[in-house]
C-alpha positions, 0 to 999 in steps of 0.5 A: 500500500502506498505511503502518504504524508501527514504534514499539513504543508505538504502535498503528494505531487510536490517535493517535501515541504520540509526539504527532505530529498528522499521522502522516506527520511521524513517522519511524516511519510507514513503507511496509511495503516499508521495514521490513526483515525484517517478514513480511506477516502482521505488517502487519495493522492492529490494532483496539481497542475503547478510544480510547487505548493505555495509553501516554503521551497525545498532545495530541489525546488530551486530549479523552478527559479533557474529559468529566469535567472540566478536567485539571490540567497540571503542566509539568516544565521544565529543562535536559537531564539535570536529572532530569525523567523520574527524578522522574516515575519516583519519583512512580509508584513512590511511588504503587505503594508508598503509594497516595497522594500525601500527602492525595490518594489514587490513583484510576486512570490511563489511561497505566499503560503509559507509566508502566511504560515510564518505570520499567522501567529502575529495577526490579531484575529481574536483569542489568543492575542498575537504572538511571535512566530513559533520556534523553527523545527530542527527535524529537517535536513535542509532549510525552507526557502521563502521566495520574493520577486523584486523589481529593482530601481532599474526595472529588472526582476530579481528573485530573492530567497530567504533561508529560514533555518533553526538556530540549533543547526548553526550552534551544532555547525559552529562546534562540529562542522562535519556533524551530519546534523549540521547539513542544513547550516552548511548548505546555507553558508555555502550557498548564501550570497549574503549573511545576516548574523543575529545577536540576541540582546534579550538573551545577553541581558538575562543573567541565566542565559548570558554565559551560554548565549555569549559563548554560542554567538562567539563560536559562530562568529569565529566559524563564519569568519574562517569559512566565509572571510569575504562574503557580504555580511551584517551583524545585527543586534536584535531586540536592541531596545533591551539593555545589554550589559556593557562587558557582554557587548564589548566581548562580542564587538571585539569578537566581530572585529577579530573574526569578521572585520569586513562585516557591517554592524546594525541594531534593530528593534520593533520600536523603530521598524525602519531599522529592520527594513533598512537592514534587509535592503542593505543585504539584498543590495550587497548580495546583488552587487557581489553577484554582479561583480562576480560575472565575467562577460565575454569581451566585445569582439565586434562592432556589429550590434548583432555580434556584440550583443552579450545579454540583457544582464550586462550593465552598461 
């Protein structure tokens, strides 16, 4: 008897919503007999005319975007509960309200269902009251990718992918890079065009959490600096309205200067939402500039307009 998936965000005709390359590896991929209380008629395989389900894209789904061009990948990294998913929720709600991220206009998304699942806890729809998004599950092997298409000031369409990965992956990767449980963190680091490294001000302000948070953050900064010494990066102090002990801030600022001297520093707080929007806009712009510089167009070998044409991607 064929298996079926019990995850609410997954459909039988698409790739795994949690990013598993092989469905057998997913804990939700079960035999029908193992699903208690599921009528036989509900186990019918669903079909669809589109190659994605609207939720977060898996790594195999990225080929869908390849026909239009190479998407930019923005990796959000940091210890658990540092605010990665909350910042993504903010980006989506900002786009809903303003329709643009500074100078880049919103032009579509293939993961609207995934964005909605991130912000569903942030909306006030009655009881219970709104809250922060739930902790990102670390049960998968690869990160979920949230997609947005922007139109830049020059009128060019640019796909941007935001990697939503649990902090436990990065903590494990910083300590034991070769551990199989760190596959997702390695994928983000290796494929990102720009990184947002989050430092949790609230955890550093808590006397009980301070030692562990400071150590985990420093380990991650050291590992990133050794692996990606020149990748565009911004170190973001999240929840900056919380006062961090001076000695803890000094220790981590020295670690940033030592391990990631090329990184920019930023502070974000929900009390000043523009700081968050600017932080993301700066990283998208930096990633786009880095990818453009890396391109090596062929030299002009003829003055004939037809023979000299090298593609619309070339900036004159």
